[in-house]
VOPAGU-2260 file (C-alpha; in pm, 1 decimal, decimal comma):
REM VOPAGU-2260
SITE   aa  ch    i         X         Y         Z
SITE  UNK   A    0   -3206,4   -6316,5     678,4
SITE  UNK   A    1   -3431,6   -6161,4     414,2
SITE  UNK   A    2   -3522,5   -6381,7     123,2
SITE  UNK   A    3   -3408,1   -6204,4    -193,3
SITE  UNK   A    4   -3721,8   -6325,7    -365,8
SITE  UNK   A    5   -3943,3   -6121,9    -130,8
SITE  UNK   A    6   -4204,9   -5923,6    -320,3
SITE  UNK   A    7   -4220,2   -5572,3    -176,6
SITE  UNK   A    8   -4551,9   -5390,2    -134,1
SITE  UNK   A    9   -4673,6   -5209,7    -444,7
SITE  UNK   A   10   -4638,6   -4867,7    -277,9
SITE  UNK   A   11   -4271,5   -4935,3    -196,5
SITE  UNK   A   12   -4198,9   -5051,8    -549,8
SITE  UNK   A   13   -4375,4   -4748,7    -698,1
SITE  UNK   A   14   -4182,7   -4513,6    -468,9
SITE  UNK   A   15   -3852,3   -4666,2    -577,1
SITE  UNK   A   16   -3952,3   -4634,5    -940,8
SITE  UNK   A   17   -4047,9   -4266,0    -907,1
SITE  UNK   A   18   -3729,5   -4183,5    -714,5
SITE  UNK   A   19   -3515,6   -4352,2    -977,8
SITE  UNK   A   20   -3689,6   -4173,6   -1265,3
SITE  UNK   A   21   -3640,5   -3840,8   -1088,1
SITE  UNK   A   22   -3271,0   -3914,6   -1032,9
SITE  UNK   A   23   -3223,1   -4023,1   -1393,8
SITE  UNK   A   24   -3402,4   -3721,0   -1538,7
SITE  UNK   A   25   -3201,5   -3481,8   -1324,0
SITE  UNK   A   26   -2868,2   -3655,3   -1390,8
SITE  UNK   A   27   -2757,6   -3377,0   -1622,8
SITE  UNK   A   28   -2782,2   -3134,9   -1329,2
SITE  UNK   A   29   -2478,0   -3310,5   -1183,3
SITE  UNK   A   30   -2309,0   -3369,8   -1517,9
SITE  UNK   A   31   -2285,0   -2999,9   -1601,1
SITE  UNK   A   32   -2158,6   -2699,6   -1411,4
SITE  UNK   A   33   -1801,8   -2811,3   -1339,8
SITE  UNK   A   34   -1514,5   -2567,7   -1383,8
SITE  UNK   A   35   -1279,7   -2673,0   -1663,8
SITE  UNK   A   36    -942,8   -2533,9   -1772,2
SITE  UNK   A   37    -985,9   -2263,3   -2032,7
SITE  UNK   A   38    -904,3   -1911,5   -2134,4
SITE  UNK   A   39   -1080,5   -1593,1   -2240,1
SITE  UNK   A   40    -967,6   -1325,8   -2484,1
SITE  UNK   A   41   -1044,2    -961,0   -2420,7
SITE  UNK   A   42   -1158,7    -716,1   -2692,2
SITE  UNK   A   43    -798,0    -587,4   -2700,1
SITE  UNK   A   44    -665,3    -937,2   -2768,6
SITE  UNK   A   45    -525,8   -1011,7   -2421,8
SITE  UNK   A   46    -545,3   -1377,0   -2310,6
SITE  UNK   A   47    -641,7   -1464,9   -1954,6
SITE  UNK   A   48    -603,9   -1828,1   -1842,4
SITE  UNK   A   49    -825,5   -1975,7   -1575,6
SITE  UNK   A   50   -1128,4   -2195,4   -1526,5
SITE  UNK   A   51   -1467,7   -2174,0   -1705,8
SITE  UNK   A   52   -1787,6   -2329,0   -1576,3
SITE  UNK   A   53   -1911,7   -2564,8   -1847,9
SITE  UNK   A   54   -2291,5   -2563,2   -1854,1
SITE  UNK   A   55   -2370,2   -2776,9   -2158,7
SITE  UNK   A   56   -2540,7   -2468,6   -2308,9
SITE  UNK   A   57   -2859,8   -2588,4   -2469,6
SITE  UNK   A   58   -2908,8   -2220,1   -2557,7
SITE  UNK   A   59   -2632,7   -1988,7   -2677,5
SITE  UNK   A   60   -2495,0   -1819,6   -2364,2
SITE  UNK   A   61   -2471,3   -1446,2   -2308,0
SITE  UNK   A   62   -2227,9   -1481,4   -2016,8
SITE  UNK   A   63   -1992,8   -1734,1   -1857,0
SITE  UNK   A   64   -1866,2   -1795,0   -1504,4
SITE  UNK   A   65   -1488,1   -1754,0   -1491,5
SITE  UNK   A   66   -1223,5   -1771,4   -1221,9
SITE  UNK   A   67    -846,2   -1739,3   -1240,9
SITE  UNK   A   68    -795,3   -1990,7    -957,8
SITE  UNK   A   69    -960,2   -2325,3    -889,3
SITE  UNK   A   70   -1144,2   -2204,6    -580,5
SITE  UNK   A   71   -1112,7   -1833,7    -645,4
SITE  UNK   A   72   -1367,5   -1558,8    -683,9
SITE  UNK   A   73   -1613,5   -1624,3    -966,0
SITE  UNK   A   74   -1667,2   -1349,3   -1223,1
SITE  UNK   A   75   -1957,2   -1327,3   -1465,3
SITE  UNK   A   76   -1811,1   -1227,6   -1801,2
SITE  UNK   A   77   -2067,2   -1121,1   -2060,9
SITE  UNK   A   78   -2048,5   -1147,0   -2438,5
SITE  UNK   A   79   -1985,4    -770,5   -2444,5
SITE  UNK   A   80   -1688,4    -794,2   -2207,8
SITE  UNK   A   81   -1484,2   -1064,1   -2383,0
SITE  UNK   A   82   -1423,7   -1149,7   -2747,4
SITE  UNK   A   83   -1410,9   -1527,6   -2716,9
SITE  UNK   A   84   -1340,6   -1819,5   -2484,5
SITE  UNK   A   85   -1205,7   -2169,9   -2532,0
SITE  UNK   A   86   -1227,2   -2494,7   -2328,3
SITE  UNK   A   87    -953,2   -2733,3   -2452,7
SITE  UNK   A   88   -1071,4   -3051,1   -2274,5
SITE  UNK   A   89   -1396,3   -3055,9   -2473,5
SITE  UNK   A   90   -1252,5   -2866,5   -2771,7
SITE  UNK   A   91   -1518,6   -2595,3   -2773,3
SITE  UNK   A   92   -1458,4   -2236,5   -2878,0
SITE  UNK   A   93   -1718,1   -1960,8   -2852,8
SITE  UNK   A   94   -1700,9   -1617,4   -3013,0
SITE  UNK   A   95   -1890,4   -1306,4   -2915,1
SITE  UNK   A   96   -2105,7   -1177,8   -3202,9
SITE  UNK   A   97   -2386,8    -929,1   -3243,6
SITE  UNK   A   98   -2662,7   -1092,5   -3445,0
SITE  UNK   A   99   -3006,3   -1001,0   -3570,9
SITE  UNK   A  100   -3281,7   -1211,2   -3415,5
SITE  UNK   A  101   -3569,3   -1340,8   -3628,8
SITE  UNK   A  102   -3884,0   -1439,8   -3443,5
SITE  UNK   A  103   -4002,8   -1723,8   -3666,1
SITE  UNK   A  104   -4089,4   -2053,2   -3501,9
SITE  UNK   A  105   -4310,3   -2357,4   -3540,3
SITE  UNK   A  106   -4520,9   -2278,4   -3234,8
SITE  UNK   A  107   -4717,2   -2020,0   -3436,8
SITE  UNK   A  108   -4936,3   -2044,2   -3743,4
SITE  UNK   A  109   -4903,4   -1742,5   -3971,6
SITE  UNK   A  110   -5191,2   -1600,9   -4173,7
SITE  UNK   A  111   -4935,6   -1386,7   -4360,2
SITE  UNK   A  112   -4586,2   -1513,7   -4438,0
SITE  UNK   A  113   -4346,4   -1391,0   -4164,3
SITE  UNK   A  114   -4090,9   -1124,2   -4246,2
SITE  UNK   A  115   -3719,2   -1192,8   -4275,9
SITE  UNK   A  116   -3639,6    -843,3   -4151,2
SITE  UNK   A  117   -3479,9    -849,1   -3806,5
SITE  UNK   A  118   -3633,5    -616,2   -3551,5
SITE  UNK   A  119   -3406,2    -693,3   -3257,7
SITE  UNK   A  120   -3038,8    -767,5   -3210,4
SITE  UNK   A  121   -2846,4    -945,9   -2940,2
SITE  UNK   A  122   -2481,5   -1003,2   -2851,2
SITE  UNK   A  123   -2425,7   -1369,9   -2770,7
SITE  UNK   A  124   -2154,4   -1633,4   -2776,1
SITE  UNK   A  125   -2170,4   -1841,9   -3094,7
SITE  UNK   A  126   -2003,6   -2182,5   -3098,5
SITE  UNK   A  127   -1734,9   -2233,0   -3361,0
SITE  UNK   A  128   -1821,9   -2545,5   -3561,2
SITE  UNK   A  129   -1525,0   -2530,5   -3798,3
SITE  UNK   A  130   -1272,2   -2274,8   -3909,3
SITE  UNK   A  131   -1030,2   -2264,8   -4200,8
SITE  UNK   A  132    -839,2   -2053,4   -4451,1
SITE  UNK   A  133   -1137,2   -1851,3   -4567,8
SITE  UNK   A  134   -1454,8   -1917,9   -4374,4
SITE  UNK   A  135   -1568,0   -1991,8   -4018,7
SITE  UNK   A  136   -1896,8   -2168,9   -3948,5
SITE  UNK   A  137   -2070,0   -2068,5   -3623,6
SITE  UNK   A  138   -2377,1   -2205,6   -3446,3
SITE  UNK   A  139   -2647,5   -2009,3   -3266,7
SITE  UNK   A  140   -2898,9   -2199,3   -3049,3
SITE  UNK   A  141   -3214,8   -2001,1   -2980,0
SITE  UNK   A  142   -3453,2   -2008,4   -2684,8
SITE  UNK   A  143   -3642,5   -2310,7   -2820,8
SITE  UNK   A  144   -3314,0   -2498,9   -2872,1
SITE  UNK   A  145   -3321,0   -2475,8   -3250,4
SITE  UNK   A  146   -2985,0   -2434,6   -3423,3
SITE  UNK   A  147   -2913,4   -2163,2   -3679,8
SITE  UNK   A  148   -2581,9   -2118,7   -3856,0
SITE  UNK   A  149   -2368,0   -1819,7   -3948,5
SITE  UNK   A  150   -2076,6   -1781,5   -4189,2
SITE  UNK   A  151   -1793,9   -1543,5   -4109,8
SITE  UNK   A  152   -1590,7   -1443,4   -4413,0
SITE  UNK   A  153   -1367,7   -1139,4   -4459,6
SITE  UNK   A  154   -1481,2   -1018,5   -4113,4
SITE  UNK   A  155   -1844,7   -1016,4   -4228,1
SITE  UNK   A  156   -2100,8   -1229,1   -4046,2
SITE  UNK   A  157   -2392,3   -1369,1   -4249,8
SITE  UNK   A  158   -2678,2   -1580,6   -4120,9
SITE  UNK   A  159   -2761,1   -1881,2   -4336,6
SITE  UNK   A  160   -3137,1   -1848,7   -4357,3
SITE  UNK   A  161   -3343,6   -2160,6   -4292,7
SITE  UNK   A  162   -3674,1   -2119,5   -4109,9
SITE  UNK   A  163   -3964,2   -2364,9   -4125,9
SITE  UNK   A  164   -4305,6   -2221,2   -4036,2
SITE  UNK   A  165   -4676,0   -2301,4   -4055,7
SITE  UNK   A  166   -4883,6   -2092,6   -4294,0
SITE  UNK   A  167   -5261,6   -2083,1   -4299,3
SITE  UNK   A  168   -5389,2   -2076,8   -4657,3
SITE  UNK   A  169   -5765,8   -2078,9   -4676,5
SITE  UNK   A  170   -5868,6   -2322,0   -4406,5
SITE  UNK   A  171   -5566,1   -2547,8   -4440,7
SITE  UNK   A  172   -5235,2   -2534,3   -4257,4
SITE  UNK   A  173   -4916,9   -2594,8   -4457,2
SITE  UNK   A  174   -4558,0   -2643,8   -4344,7
SITE  UNK   A  175   -4335,8   -2413,9   -4548,8
SITE  UNK   A  176   -3965,9   -2327,9   -4526,1
SITE  UNK   A  177   -3757,4   -2023,2   -4599,7
SITE  UNK   A  178   -3442,3   -2202,7   -4722,2
SITE  UNK   A  179   -3255,6   -1903,4   -4860,8
SITE  UNK   A  180   -2924,8   -2058,4   -4748,7
SITE  UNK   A  181   -2934,9   -2267,9   -5068,0
SITE  UNK   A  182   -2897,8   -1945,3   -5265,7
SITE  UNK   A  183   -2659,0   -1782,5   -5019,2
SITE  UNK   A  184   -2391,7   -2052,4   -5013,8
SITE  UNK   A  185   -2308,7   -2054,0   -5389,3
SITE  UNK   A  186   -2272,5   -1675,3   -5382,4
SITE  UNK   A  187   -2069,8   -1656,0   -5060,9
SITE  UNK   A  188   -1832,0   -1933,0   -5169,6
SITE  UNK   A  189   -1804,2   -1844,4   -5538,0
SITE  UNK   A  190   -1437,0   -1740,4   -5518,0
SITE  UNK   A  191   -1303,9   -2096,5   -5536,2
SITE  UNK   A  192   -1280,7   -2235,8   -5887,6
SITE  UNK   A  193   -1192,1   -2587,3   -5772,8
SITE  UNK   A  194   -1468,8   -2622,0   -5514,5
SITE  UNK   A  195   -1764,9   -2820,1   -5645,2
SITE  UNK   A  196   -2000,3   -2998,6   -5411,7
SITE  UNK   A  197   -2372,3   -3067,0   -5381,0
SITE  UNK   A  198   -2554,6   -2825,0   -5153,9
SITE  UNK   A  199   -2578,5   -2960,5   -4798,2
SITE  UNK   A  200   -2875,5   -3008,8   -4572,4
SITE  UNK   A  201   -2925,4   -2757,1   -4295,1
SITE  UNK   A  202   -2757,9   -2945,3   -4012,3
SITE  UNK   A  203   -2424,1   -2924,9   -3837,0
SITE  UNK   A  204   -2265,2   -3235,2   -3988,8
SITE  UNK   A  205   -2357,2   -3155,0   -4350,6
SITE  UNK   A  206   -2268,7   -2784,7   -4327,2
SITE  UNK   A  207   -1937,9   -2853,7   -4155,3
SITE  UNK   A  208   -1834,0   -3101,3   -4423,8
SITE  UNK   A  209   -1932,8   -2851,5   -4693,6
SITE  UNK   A  210   -1733,5   -2566,5   -4536,8
SITE  UNK   A  211   -1430,9   -2786,9   -4469,3
SITE  UNK   A  212   -1420,3   -2891,5   -4836,1
SITE  UNK   A  213   -1440,7   -2526,5   -4939,3
SITE  UNK   A  214   -1154,6   -2428,4   -4706,9
SITE  UNK   A  215    -958,0   -2729,9   -4826,6
SITE  UNK   A  216    -968,1   -2595,5   -5182,4
SITE  UNK   A  217    -746,4   -2305,5   -5065,1
SITE  UNK   A  218    -500,2   -2461,0   -4820,7
SITE  UNK   A  219    -470,7   -2821,4   -4940,9
SITE  UNK   A  220    -580,3   -3159,6   -4814,2
SITE  UNK   A  221    -284,4   -3209,9   -4579,6
SITE  UNK   A  222    -365,5   -2900,1   -4378,4
SITE  UNK   A  223    -741,0   -2943,5   -4369,0
SITE  UNK   A  224    -704,0   -3292,7   -4227,1
SITE  UNK   A  225    -501,9   -3143,0   -3945,5
SITE  UNK   A  226    -789,5   -2904,4   -3878,1
SITE  UNK   A  227   -1039,8   -3188,6   -3891,3
SITE  UNK   A  228    -848,1   -3383,3   -3629,7
SITE  UNK   A  229    -904,5   -3095,7   -3389,1
SITE  UNK   A  230   -1279,6   -3099,5   -3436,9
SITE  UNK   A  231   -1510,3   -3270,7   -3191,0
SITE  UNK   A  232   -1684,1   -3578,7   -3332,6
SITE  UNK   A  233   -2056,1   -3564,8   -3394,5
SITE  UNK   A  234   -2077,6   -3870,3   -3170,8
SITE  UNK   A  235   -1850,5   -4155,5   -3065,5
SITE  UNK   A  236   -1913,2   -4527,1   -3109,9
SITE  UNK   A  237   -1745,8   -4776,0   -2874,7
SITE  UNK   A  238   -1713,5   -5153,2   -2892,7
SITE  UNK   A  239   -1804,6   -5286,4   -2548,7
SITE  UNK   A  240   -1645,3   -5591,1   -2386,0
SITE  UNK   A  241   -1751,6   -5694,5   -2037,2
SITE  UNK   A  242   -1697,1   -5976,3   -1789,4
SITE  UNK   A  243   -1828,2   -6049,1   -1441,4
SITE  UNK   A  244   -2025,9   -6268,9   -1201,1
SITE  UNK   A  245   -2400,7   -6303,1   -1257,8
SITE  UNK   A  246   -2681,3   -6498,5   -1091,8
SITE  UNK   A  247   -3060,6   -6507,8   -1096,0
SITE  UNK   A  248   -3343,9   -6628,1    -873,2
SITE  UNK   A  249   -3717,2   -6645,8    -935,5
SITE  UNK   A  250   -3993,8   -6902,1    -896,3
SITE  UNK   A  251   -3833,4   -7246,8    -943,8
SITE  UNK   A  252   -3510,2   -7101,5   -1082,2
SITE  UNK   A  253   -3204,2   -7066,7    -862,0
SITE  UNK   A  254   -2888,7   -6986,6   -1059,3
SITE  UNK   A  255   -2587,2   -6930,0    -839,7
SITE  UNK   A  256   -2319,4   -6686,3    -939,9
SITE  UNK   A  257   -2148,6   -6781,4   -1267,0
SITE  UNK   A  258   -1905,8   -6594,7   -1488,4
SITE  UNK   A  259   -2086,7   -6421,2   -1773,8
SITE  UNK   A  260   -1942,7   -6211,0   -2051,7
SITE  UNK   A  261   -2072,6   -5990,8   -2327,9
SITE  UNK   A  262   -2009,7   -5786,8   -2637,8
SITE  UNK   A  263   -2192,0   -5477,9   -2755,5
SITE  UNK   A  264   -2179,6   -5120,1   -2871,9
SITE  UNK   A  265   -2219,8   -4787,9   -2693,5
SITE  UNK   A  266   -2311,1   -4462,9   -2870,0
SITE  UNK   A  267   -2201,4   -4148,1   -2685,4
SITE  UNK   A  268   -2390,1   -3831,5   -2772,1
SITE  UNK   A  269   -2202,1   -3509,1   -2851,4
SITE  UNK   A  270   -2170,4   -3160,6   -2705,2
SITE  UNK   A  271   -2460,7   -3051,0   -2487,6
SITE  UNK   A  272   -2560,8   -3417,3   -2451,8
SITE  UNK   A  273   -2199,2   -3531,1   -2428,6
SITE  UNK   A  274   -2244,4   -3735,9   -2109,5
SITE  UNK   A  275   -2543,2   -3933,4   -2235,3
SITE  UNK   A  276   -2527,4   -4266,1   -2410,8
SITE  UNK   A  277   -2722,6   -4551,5   -2565,4
SITE  UNK   A  278   -2597,1   -4907,1   -2558,0
SITE  UNK   A  279   -2674,9   -5258,3   -2680,4
SITE  UNK   A  280   -2519,0   -5571,9   -2528,2
SITE  UNK   A  281   -2539,4   -5945,2   -2589,5
SITE  UNK   A  282   -2465,0   -6127,7   -2261,7
SITE  UNK   A  283   -2368,5   -6495,6   -2242,0
SITE  UNK   A  284   -2367,0   -6725,9   -1939,0
SITE  UNK   A  285   -2218,3   -7059,9   -2053,6
SITE  UNK   A  286   -2243,0   -7407,6   -1900,9
SITE  UNK   A  287   -2515,3   -7351,0   -1644,0
SITE  UNK   A  288   -2646,4   -7673,8   -1483,6
SITE  UNK   A  289   -2994,7   -7740,0   -1621,7
SITE  UNK   A  290   -3123,5   -7813,4   -1269,5
SITE  UNK   A  291   -3054,7   -7453,1   -1162,3
SITE  UNK   A  292   -3245,6   -7317,3   -1461,5
SITE  UNK   A  293   -3550,1   -7544,9   -1481,5
SITE  UNK   A  294   -3581,8   -7666,6   -1123,2
SITE  UNK   A  295   -3542,3   -8036,5   -1199,1
SITE  UNK   A  296   -3245,0   -8249,8   -1288,8
SITE  UNK   A  297   -3236,3   -8407,7   -1630,6
SITE  UNK   A  298   -2860,2   -8374,4   -1661,0
SITE  UNK   A  299   -2651,0   -8162,4   -1887,1
SITE  UNK   A  300   -2574,2   -7792,9   -1902,0
SITE  UNK   A  301   -2719,3   -7502,7   -2098,1
SITE  UNK   A  302   -2584,6   -7171,2   -2225,2
SITE  UNK   A  303   -2802,3   -6871,4   -2147,9
SITE  UNK   A  304   -2818,9   -6560,0   -2363,7
SITE  UNK   A  305   -2961,2   -6216,1   -2289,7
SITE  UNK   A  306   -3007,7   -5914,0   -2516,1
SITE  UNK   A  307   -2994,8   -5581,9   -2335,6
SITE  UNK   A  308   -3077,4   -5225,4   -2440,7
SITE  UNK   A  309   -2972,1   -4938,7   -2217,8
SITE  UNK   A  310   -2965,9   -4561,9   -2187,9
SITE  UNK   A  311   -2783,3   -4352,5   -1932,6
SITE  UNK   A  312   -2569,6   -4054,9   -1843,2
SITE  UNK   A  313   -2226,4   -3996,3   -1695,8
SITE  UNK   A  314   -2210,1   -3742,4   -1414,9
SITE  UNK   A  315   -1945,6   -3471,0   -1424,9
SITE  UNK   A  316   -1657,8   -3401,8   -1660,0
SITE  UNK   A  317   -1347,0   -3540,9   -1491,1
SITE  UNK   A  318   -1138,5   -3846,3   -1571,8
SITE  UNK   A  319   -1331,6   -4047,2   -1312,8
SITE  UNK   A  320   -1708,1   -4022,1   -1368,2
SITE  UNK   A  321   -1993,9   -4207,2   -1202,3
SITE  UNK   A  322   -2283,9   -4293,8   -1428,0
SITE  UNK   A  323   -2644,1   -4403,4   -1398,6
SITE  UNK   A  324   -2885,3   -4556,7   -1644,9
SITE  UNK   A  325   -3167,3   -4798,4   -1707,7
SITE  UNK   A  326   -3169,0   -5129,3   -1897,9
SITE  UNK   A  327   -3434,1   -5331,9   -2074,9
SITE  UNK   A  328   -3315,1   -5690,3   -2110,2
SITE  UNK   A  329   -3481,5   -6012,0   -2217,7
SITE  UNK   A  330   -3369,6   -6373,0   -2266,5
SITE  UNK   A  331   -3296,1   -6515,9   -2611,2
SITE  UNK   A  332   -3380,3   -6859,0   -2756,5
SITE  UNK   A  333   -3545,9   -6993,1   -2440,2
SITE  UNK   A  334   -3744,1   -6784,2   -2192,9
SITE  UNK   A  335   -3515,7   -6885,0   -1911,1
SITE  UNK   A  336   -3599,3   -6578,8   -1699,1
SITE  UNK   A  337   -3836,7   -6283,0   -1683,3
SITE  UNK   A  338   -3791,9   -5959,7   -1874,9
SITE  UNK   A  339   -3601,0   -5703,9   -1670,3
SITE  UNK   A  340   -3643,8   -5328,2   -1664,2
SITE  UNK   A  341   -3405,8   -5186,8   -1410,4
SITE  UNK   A  342   -3126,5   -4945,0   -1321,4
SITE  UNK   A  343   -2752,6   -4973,8   -1353,3
SITE  UNK   A  344   -2484,4   -4777,4   -1171,4
SITE  UNK   A  345   -2112,7   -4758,1   -1230,4
SITE  UNK   A  346   -1788,1   -4564,4   -1216,7
SITE  UNK   A  347   -1574,9   -4509,8   -1525,9
SITE  UNK   A  348   -1220,8   -4392,9   -1593,9
SITE  UNK   A  349   -1191,3   -4173,3   -1903,9
SITE  UNK   A  350   -1513,3   -4345,2   -2016,5
SITE  UNK   A  351   -1285,4   -4626,9   -2135,7
SITE  UNK   A  352   -1285,4   -4859,8   -1833,1
SITE  UNK   A  353   -1569,5   -4904,2   -1585,2
SITE  UNK   A  354   -1701,9   -5113,7   -1297,8
SITE  UNK   A  355   -2078,8   -5152,2   -1295,9
SITE  UNK   A  356   -2357,4   -5309,1   -1091,3
SITE  UNK   A  357   -2689,3   -5398,3   -1255,2
SITE  UNK   A  358   -2982,1   -5644,8   -1253,0
SITE  UNK   A  359   -3041,7   -5587,9    -881,0
SITE  UNK   A  360   -3389,8   -5435,1    -918,1
SITE  UNK   A  361   -3669,1   -5500,3   -1165,7
SITE  UNK   A  362   -3914,7   -5213,4   -1218,4
SITE  UNK   A  363   -4117,0   -5454,8   -1434,9
SITE  UNK   A  364   -4255,4   -5582,7   -1106,2
SITE  UNK   A  365   -4503,5   -5291,2   -1126,2
SITE  UNK   A  366   -4668,7   -5457,0   -1423,0
SITE  UNK   A  367   -4621,2   -5831,5   -1370,8
SITE  UNK   A  368   -4573,8   -6095,7   -1103,4
SITE  UNK   A  369   -4193,7   -6097,3   -1104,8
SITE  UNK   A  370   -3959,0   -6034,5    -809,5
SITE  UNK   A  371   -3841,2   -5681,1    -749,4
SITE  UNK   A  372   -3499,7   -5751,7    -595,2
SITE  UNK   A  373   -3255,4   -6001,5    -740,4
SITE  UNK   A  374   -2893,1   -6106,1    -744,3
SITE  UNK   A  375   -2692,0   -5815,4    -885,0
SITE  UNK   A  376   -2454,5   -5854,3   -1177,5
SITE  UNK   A  377   -2108,7   -5703,9   -1127,4
SITE  UNK   A  378   -1925,6   -5632,4   -1451,6
SITE  UNK   A  379   -1586,8   -5502,5   -1556,7
SITE  UNK   A  380   -1610,2   -5316,9   -1886,2
SITE  UNK   A  381   -1369,6   -5202,2   -2153,4
SITE  UNK   A  382   -1469,7   -4963,4   -2434,6
SITE  UNK   A  383   -1277,3   -4953,4   -2761,3
SITE  UNK   A  384   -1339,6   -4638,8   -2965,9
SITE  UNK   A  385   -1442,2   -4716,7   -3324,7
SITE  UNK   A  386   -1456,6   -4363,5   -3463,1
SITE  UNK   A  387   -1135,2   -4414,6   -3655,3
SITE  UNK   A  388   -1328,2   -4647,7   -3885,3
SITE  UNK   A  389   -1563,4   -4364,8   -3979,5
SITE  UNK   A  390   -1309,7   -4086,7   -4039,1
SITE  UNK   A  391   -1351,5   -3900,4   -4361,5
SITE  UNK   A  392   -1090,9   -3984,8   -4621,8
């Protein structure tokens, strides 16, 4: 029988650490690329139902993989072959648009201010951020993953200009910004007498709210709220409740399995990062015999508390999704155990219920004299969505 307190050779511990980091970094390879129910619309307006490969699209796509049957022949449909496509399960709609491309980015320092004249054009799929009675807001993500936004009104597409750049003046480098969108918006949306709102920042959340309020001025609050309910949240916040057996062994400490429970929050990132999350949990292990914690018997029982930060990613896009992550946890009040830096694995259903195993390996052993392997914690988790508390009124 192998003693769980055995300290593995440094090379073995380092190998495990590197393998885990590689698996964690590449988790999004598995989380993207699954075919989801969707449909495409041809230039003539014909709708074709089928399955679309969802890739996360950290850059605006110029084609999609499409099949009419689950395991059928895959077609590559370009932005010049179809007018738009929609994936209901993630509520994402993309429209084919021909746009002018400006080559202004922060990787260069300009001796002369860059021109706003487009030299090239490209037909790409732009993501629909919001759409209403008058205006549609679309997002273009360029090759360096920077977002730029377009307004479509009366069948005319206009880029909202906002480009930061470095300019060399004399021997000094300055960060400047072309923020022409601040002049464009009042002109483009001047046909609503009742719409009055402070100009937004150049980001998806602020621009979407601004455009929704403008559209609301034409069709009324009741209807715009219906449109809002169809929009994907910027992120979701869940209240976490968990329960399960937990133990710990190191040095003179030998805590057998006890029931522990916890409360916390999980923040789920949106869209192209939609499978990734951050979390914070407070874990409690009540009424632990003091002898198991301190190695000598002076009677009585103690309650042990742990604060835990974690980051991870779900894999795939189905109702049942495995997930992987890493936790940093440390004891509160009394230093009853060592700091832990280690992985967690689990399987979730609709990202609302999950079974998880954690605390079984401590990567911190690379940097301190603490055991690598330990008694794993098995937890049953429930996630209550809190986004309703943050809905716009």
